[in-house]
C-alpha positions in Angstrom: 16.2 96.8 139.6 13.2 94.7 140.1 10.3 94.4 137.7 7.6 94.1 140.4 5.5 96.9 138.9 6.7 96.6 135.4 3.4 96.9 133.5 3.0 100.6 133.9 -0.4 101.7 132.6 -1.8 105.1 133.4 -5.5 105.9 132.9 -6.5 109.3 131.7 -8.1 110.1 135.1 -4.7 109.5 136.8 -2.8 111.6 134.4 -4.0 115.0 135.6 -5.6 114.7 139.0 -6.1 118.4 139.6 -6.1 121.6 137.8 -3.1 123.0 139.7 -0.9 120.0 138.7 -1.5 120.6 135.1 -0.1 124.1 135.2 3.0 123.2 137.1 6.2 122.6 135.2 6.1 118.8 135.3 3.3 116.3 134.5 2.5 113.7 137.1 1.4 110.1 136.4 0.3 108.7 139.7 3.2 109.2 142.0 5.8 109.5 139.2 6.7 112.5 137.0 7.3 112.2 133.3 11.0 112.4 133.8 11.0 109.6 136.3 8.9 107.4 134.0 11.3 108.1 131.1 14.3 107.2 133.3 12.5 104.0 134.4 11.8 103.0 130.8 15.4 103.8 129.8 16.7 101.7 132.7 14.5 98.8 131.6 15.7 99.2 128.0 19.3 99.2 129.2 18.6 95.9 131.1 17.2 94.5 127.9 20.2 95.6 125.9 22.6 94.1 128.5 20.6 90.8 128.4 20.9 90.8 124.6 24.6 91.5 124.7 25.1 88.7 127.3 23.2 86.3 125.0 25.3 87.2 122.0 28.5 86.7 124.1 27.3 83.3 125.3 26.5 82.3 121.7 30.0 83.4 120.5 31.6 81.4 123.3 29.6 78.3 122.3 30.6 78.8 118.7 34.3 79.2 119.5 34.4 76.1 121.6 32.6 74.2 118.8 35.2 75.3 116.3 38.0 74.3 118.7 36.4 70.9 119.1 36.0 70.3 115.4 39.5 71.4 114.5 41.1 69.3 117.3 39.0 66.3 116.4 40.0 66.5 112.7 43.7 66.9 113.7 43.4 63.9 116.1 41.9 61.7 113.4 44.5 62.9 110.9 47.3 62.1 113.4 45.9 58.7 114.3 45.2 57.3 110.8 48.1 58.9 108.9 51.7 58.2 109.6 52.7 60.1 112.7 53.8 63.5 111.5 52.9 65.5 114.6 55.0 65.6 117.7 53.8 64.1 121.0 53.2 67.5 122.7 51.0 68.6 119.8 49.0 65.4 119.9 48.5 65.8 123.7 47.5 69.4 123.2 44.9 68.4 120.6 43.6 65.6 122.9 43.3 68.0 125.8 41.5 70.7 123.6 39.0 68.1 122.3 38.0 66.7 125.7 37.9 70.1 127.4 35.6 71.2 124.6 33.5 68.1 125.2 33.1 69.3 128.8 32.7 73.0 128.2 30.2 72.7 125.2 27.2 71.5 127.4 28.0 74.2 129.9 27.9 76.8 127.1 24.6 75.3 125.8 23.1 75.7 129.3 24.5 79.3 129.5 22.9 80.2 126.2 19.6 78.7 127.2 19.6 80.7 130.5 20.6 84.0 128.8 17.8 83.4 126.2 15.3 82.7 129.0 16.3 85.9 130.7 16.1 88.0 127.6 12.7 86.5 126.7 11.4 87.2 130.2 12.3 90.9 129.8 10.8 91.0 126.3 7.6 89.4 127.6 7.3 92.2 130.3 7.5 94.8 127.6 4.8 93.0 125.6 2.5 92.7 128.6 2.8 96.4 129.2 1.6 97.0 125.6 5.1 98.1 124.4 7.5 96.7 121.9 11.2 97.2 121.4 12.5 98.1 118.0 16.2 97.8 117.2 17.5 100.5 114.8 21.1 101.0 113.7 22.3 102.8 116.8 19.3 102.8 119.3 16.8 100.6 121.0 13.4 102.4 120.6 10.5 101.6 123.0 7.2 101.9 121.1 3.8 102.1 122.6 1.7 99.6 120.6 -1.5 101.5 121.5 -0.7 104.5 119.2 2.7 103.4 117.7 4.5 106.4 119.2 8.1 106.2 120.4 8.2 106.4 124.2 11.9 106.7 124.6 15.2 105.4 123.1 18.5 104.2 124.4 21.8 104.1 122.4 23.1 100.6 121.8 26.7 101.6 121.1 28.4 102.8 124.3 31.4 105.1 123.6 
């Protein structure tokens, strides 16, 4: 889904263009009904939630590789400066883990940076359209900053 027309502002004149539309079962905003707008906002909130989850996943991967690097470096130093108590295959495994972590860690950093940029771009679009996203225990709530009313909400935890 593209964000070409993301800032969705409706003036009062566009809300009800004629008397007959106001008495029909659905309210129209421009070319969209209220249900279409709510679905649109929910899709955008789901994209924001997916971007946040991807950022957290990238941060976890970066932290795991950092822990692997630190542990393997400590074990390598221990094996090098203390009498050889580890076997050759364990020493080789520690060496491979350390240097693969040295290669993967910058890649993880770039991945975290890209995921953060993507999440911030989505957040910026909400801010530009005069909305903010509030995270509760189980939902993302989209709030209109003009009157602080909840526009829609999306569950965070998928079952």
